[in-house]
NUZA-791096 format. One record per atom (N, C-alpha, C, O): x, y, z. Coordinates in steps of 0.2 Angstrom, whole numbers, plus 5000, padded with zeros to 4 digits. Each point is the difference from the previous one (the first is absolute). Example, Ala and Ser with C-alpha at 12.3 -4.5 7.8 and 13.67 -1.06 7.14 Angstrom:
REM residues 2
506649725039;499650065000;500450065000;500549995003;499350064993;500450065001;499650055003;500350065001;
//
This chain:
REM residues 252
500449945000;499650065000;500550065000;500550015003;499250044993;500450065000;500050045006;499550005004;501050044998;500050035007;499750074998;499950024994;499950015011;499850085000;500150035006;500249975005;499850104995;500250045005;499450045002;499750044995;500049975010;499550055002;500350045006;500349985004;499650094995;500250055005;499450025003;499650044997;500349945010;499350015002;500050055007;500550005004;499050034996;499850045006;499649975005;499449984998;500850025008;499649965005;499550055004;499749985005;500350084993;499650055003;500350025007;500649985002;499050075002;500250035005;500149965007;500450025004;499349924996;500149965006;499449955001;500149945001;499350084998;499449965001;500049954994;500050014994;499949935008;499949954994;499450014996;500049974994;499550065008;499450024996;500250044995;499650014996;500950035004;500250054996;500549974994;500350044996;499949905004;500449974995;499549984995;499549965001;500750064993;499549994994;500049924998;500549965000;498950024997;500049934998;500549984995;500249945000;500050114996;500549984995;500749985003;500449964998;499750085007;500749985004;499949945004;500549964999;498950025004;499949945003;500049944996;500249955002;499650064991;500149954996;500649984998;500249944999;500250115000;500850004997;500349965006;500449954999;499550075008;500349965005;499849945000;500449965001;499050024998;499849935000;500449964995;500149945001;500050094993;500449964995;500850005001;500349964996;499950085008;500850015000;500449945003;499749965004;500850044994;500649945002;500450055005;500449975004;499750094995;500550045003;499750065002;499650034996;500550005010;499950075002;500650035003;500349985004;499850084993;500650045001;499850075003;499650034997;500849995008;499850065003;500450025006;500449965003;499550104999;500250025006;499749975007;499350005000;501049985005;499949955005;499350015002;499649955000;500250115003;499350015003;499549994994;499449975002;500750044992;499449994995;500049924999;499549984999;501149995000;499949934998;499749965007;499649954999;500550085006;499649965006;499350024999;499649965003;500150084993;499350005000;499749954995;499449994999;501149974998;499749954996;500049925003;500549995004;499049984996;499949945004;500549954997;499949994994;500549975009;500449944998;499549954998;499549985003;500749994991;499749934999;500449964996;500650024997;499249925002;500449954996;500150024993;499550034997;501149975000;500250024993;500250075000;500150024994;499950025011;500150074999;500750025005;500049985005;500450054991;500750015003;499950085002;499850044995;500449985011;500050075002;500750025000;500449975004;499750104992;500750025000;499950075003;499850054997;500449965010;499950065003;500750035001;500549965001;499650114998;500650035001;500050075002;499550035000;501050015002;500050065003;499850054995;500049994994;499750075008;499850054996;500550034996;499850044995;500849965006;500650034997;500249974994;500550024997;499349925001;500249964994;499550004995;499949944997;499750115001;499549994995;500249974994;499749964997;500950085000;500249974994;500349925000;499949974995;500450025010;500149935001;499449955000;500049944997;499550095007;499449965000;499750004993;499749954998;500350104999;499650004993;500449954995;499749964996;501050035005;500349964995;499949935002;500049964996;499950025010;499949945002;499349984998;499949954996;499650095005;499349984997;500149994992;499749964998;500750094998;499949994993;500449934998;499849974995;500750015009;500449954999;499649935001;500049954996;499650055010;499549955001;499549994995;499949944997;499850125000;499549994995;500449974994;499749964996;500950065002;500349984994;500149925001;500149974995;500050005011;500049935001;499349965000;500049945000;499550104998;499449975000;499650005005;499549975001;500750075004;499550015007;499450054999;500050034995;499649975009;499550045000;500150055006;499949985006;500350084993;500350045005;499550065001;499850034996;500149995011;499750065002;500450035004;500349985005;499950094993;500450045004;499550045004;499650034996;500449985010;499550035004;500250075003;500650005003;499050054997;500050075003;499550015004;499449984998;500650065007;499550025003;499650064995;500350014995;499150015007;499750054996;500049984993;499849954998;500450104997;500049984993;500749994998;500550045002;499749924994;500749994998;500350054996;500650004999;499050044998;500350054995;500150075004;500150054997;499749955009;500150065004;500650005005;499949975005;500750064994;500549995004;500249935002;500349985005;499649974990;500049935002;500449954995;500450034996;499449915004;500549964996;499950004993;500549984996;498950045001;499950004993;500650034996;500349974996;499950095006;500550034997;500749975000;500350004995;499849975011;500649965002;500149944995;500549994997;499049985002;500049944996;500150024993;500449974996;499350095001;500150024993;500750035000;500449984995;499950055010;500750025000;500549944999;500450004996;499449955008;500449944999;500049964993;500449984997;499050025001;499849984993;500450034995;500249974995;499850105005;500350044995;500849995000;500350004994;500049985012;500749995001;500249934999;500649995000;499049975000;500149925000;500149974993;499950044995;500149905006;500149964994;499450004995;499450015002;500749994991;499550014995;499549945001;499450024999;500749925004;499549955001;499450025004;499549984999;500750075006;499550025004;499450044997;499550005002;500750034993;499550044996;499449964997;499450034998;500749915001;499549964997;499449975005;499649974999;500650055008;499649985005;499250035000;499950064998;499749905005;499350025000;500050045007;500149975006;499950104994;500150045006;499350045001;499850044995;499949965010;499450045002;500050045006;500349975005;499550084996;499950045006;499350005002;499550024996;500449965010;499350005003;499950055005;500349995005;499350054993;499950065005;499749995006;499649955001;500550095004;499849995007;499850075003;500150054997;499549955008;499850065004;500650035003;500249975005;500150084993;500650045003;499850045007;499450025001;501149985003;499850045007;499750064999;499750035004;500550014991;499850074998;499250004999;499750045003;500149914993;499350004999;499649975006;499450025001;500949935003;499749975005;499950065006;499550005003;501050044998;500050055005;499550054998;499650035005;500449994989;499650054997;499249985002;499650045002;500349904996;499349975001;499850005007;499450015001;501049985003;499949995008;499850085002;499550015004;500950044994;499950065002;499450044997;499750055003;500149934991;499550034996;500250004993;499949954996;500350115002;500350004992;500450065000;499950054996;500749955008;500550064999;500350004993;500350064999;499749884997;500350014994;499450004994;500149974995;499450075007;499550004996;500050054993;499649994996;501050055005;500150044994;500849984997;500249955001;500150104996;500849994999;500449985005;500050045005;500449914995;500449985005;500749974998;500149994994;500450005011;500649974997;500349955006;499750015006;500849964993;500249955005;500850025000;500350004995;500050005011;500750015000;500249955006;499850005005;500849964993;500349965004;500650045004;500550024997;499349985010;500550045003;500749965002;500450045003;499749904995;500649975002;500650024995;499950014994;500650015008;500650024996;500549954999;500550014998;499349935002;500449944999;500250004992;500649994998;499050034998;500049994993;500050064996;500150014994;499850055009;500150074997;500350055006;499949995006;500450064992;500350055004;499450045004;499550024997;500750005009;499550045004;499950064997;499450035001;501050014995;499950064996;499449994995;499750054999;500349894998;499449994995;499449995005;499550024997;500549955008;499449995004;499750075002;499450024999;501050035004;499950075001;499650034994;499550035000;500949974994;499750034994;499449974999;499550044998;500349905002;499449984999;499550025004;499450014998;500749995008;499650035006;499850074997;499450024999;501050025000;499950074999;499550014994;499550045000;500749924995;499650014993;499349975001;499550024998;500449935006;499449965001;499550065004;499450004999;500950035006;499750055004;499850064995;499450025000;501050004996;500050054995;499449994996;499650054998;500449885000;499449984995;499449995004;499550004997;500550005009;499450005004;499749934999;499449995000;501049965000;499849935001;499949985006;500350025005;499149934996;500049975006;500549944999;500149984995;500350015011;500749964999;500049945004;499950015007;500249934991;500149945004;500749995001;500450004995;499849985011;500749995002;500149935002;499749985005;500749984991;500349945002;500550005004;500550044999;499749915005;500549995003;500350065004;500650024999;499050015006;500250065003;500550005005;500450055000;499649905003;500550025007;500349925002;499649965003;501050024996;500349945002;500550015006;500250065001;500049885002;500450015006;500750024997;500450045003;499849944991;500650024997;500050074998;500650035000;498850014998;500050074999;499550035003;499550034997;500549975009;499550045004;499950074999;499550035001;501050014997;500050075000;499750034993;499850065000;500349904995;499750034994;499350025000;499850054997;499749915006;499350025001;499950075003;499550044999;501049975006;499950065004;500250064995;499650055001;500849944994;500250054996;499450014995;499950064998;499849885000;499450014995;499550045003;499750044996;500249955010;499450045004;500250075001;499650055000;501049965001;500350075000;499950044993;499750065000;500549904995;499950044993;499250014998;499950044997;499749915005;499350004999;499750065003;499750044997;500549975010;499750055003;500250074998;499650055001;501049954996;500350064998;499650024993;499950064999;499949894997;499750034994;499249995000;499750044997;500149925008;499250005000;499750035006;499450024999;501050005006;499650035005;499849945006;500149944999;499650085007;499949965005;499349964999;499849955004;499850084991;499349975001;499849954995;499449974999;501050014997;500049954994;499849935004;500449985004;499149984995;499949945003;500449954997;500250004994;500149955011;500449954998;499849935004;499950005006;500149954990;499849935002;500649965002;500450004996;499549975009;500549945002;499649945001;499649995005;500449974990;499649935000;500549955001;500449984995;499749985011;500449955001;499749935000;499549995003;500849974993;499949935000;499249984998;499649965002;500250084993;499350004997;499849934999;500449964996;499050025006;499849944998;500249945005;499849944999;500650085005;500349945005;499750025007;499850055001;500349905004;499850025007;500350055003;499750035005;500849994993;500450065003;499950074996;500350055002;499249954993;499750064998;499950065004;499649995005;500650074994;500050065003;500050054995;500450004996;499150055004;499950064996;500150065004;499750005006;500650054992;500050065004;500050064995;500450004995;499250055006;500050064995;500150065005;499750005005;500850044993;500250065004;500250054995;500149994994;499950085009;500250054995;500849995000;500249985004;500150054990;500749984999;500450035006;500549985001;499350085001;500350035007;500149965006;500450015004;499149934996;500049975006;500449924998;500049965005;500250044989;500349934999;500750005002;500450045000;499849895003;500750005003;500349934996;499649964998;501050045001;500449944997;499849935003;499949954997;499950055010;499949945003;499349974998;499849945002;499850114995;499449964997;500049954994;499549974998;501150035000;500149954994;500549955001;500550025003;499449934994;500649945000;499949974992;499650034996;500849925003;500049974994;499449964998;499949974995;499650025010;499349984998;499550055000;499449994999;500850075001;499650065000;499950034992;500550014997;499050005000;499850044995;499950065002;499550015004;500850054993;499950075002;499750034994;500350004994;499150035006;499750044995;499950075002;499750015005;500650044991;499950075001;499550024995;500049994994;499550055009;499550034996;500350054996;500550035001;499149994993;500150064997;499750065003;499749995005;500350074992;499750065003;499349995000;499650045003;500049914992;499450004999;499749945005;499449995001;501049975002;499849945004;499650035007;500150055003;499449914998;499550025005;500049945005;500049944999;499950095007;499949955006;499450015003;499950055004;499749904996;499350005003;500049965006;500249945001;499650105005;499949975007;499350005002;499650024996;500349955009;499449995002;499649944998;499449995001;500949974994;499749954997;500249945005;500450005005;499449934993;500249945004;500750005001;500249995006;500250034989;500850005000;500150064996;499650024995;501050015006;500250054996;500149994992;500349944999;499550104997;500149994993;500450054997;500050065001;500449924995;500550054996;499849984993;500049944998;499950114998;499950004993;500350064996;500050055003;500149934990;500250064996;499550004995;499849954997;499850105002;499550024995;500249984993;500650014998;499049974997;500249984993;500150064996;500450004996;499450055006;500150064996;500350065003;500050005007;500350044990;500450065003;499850064997;499950014993;500050045011;499850074997;500450034995;500649985001;499250064995;500350044995;500650045003;500550004997;499450025009;500450055003;500649965004;500450035003;499649904997;500549975005;500649994997;500549985003;
//
């Protein structure tokens, strides 16, 4: 049987948010490749080999998956959320482009998932209801100066902005600088959402004005969404609702 490679998103955490397409691919797989905690979400079974590895070896992981598929294996590379959003799909294609010609004949599919940005937005209401952008705050693969430039441009363009990987143990001070910069260009009243571990038992949501946000409100399991100047915060409901209207006035 010919091998194939599926790059799949496992969603934000709740098994109910894994798509049927991804579930079907996992049921057919002979091998699952991915970061340790994501592979741990896949139930072991006879005939399935789990290949878990550290988060800092994405290209090696991608090459392993491509090599297994070239050997005739049915391989699923797993990411949390959506594999095309700051995840393994780009790494697999980077390895494919640099790898042997034989890999290019493989059946490779990307199976979308619900990314943390969309899960967090849904829990809070609709803060991404109008134009928005997403920025990865990790400087592991790009310089900090570029992150700051993109932050300033996103605010200048008045996007609602979703921030991935805001604050890790290895770089706890970067997010403090992000908040300082945002406060400088946005002012203290812009609403900001901290959505931690959405769809898991540890889920916690907090909406505060930007002037009251602190670095400790975020970690690597937190999705941070800054509203645009048009984003509205409705209180007095069963739970606070954050949304951005679909239209913008001519004078905005």
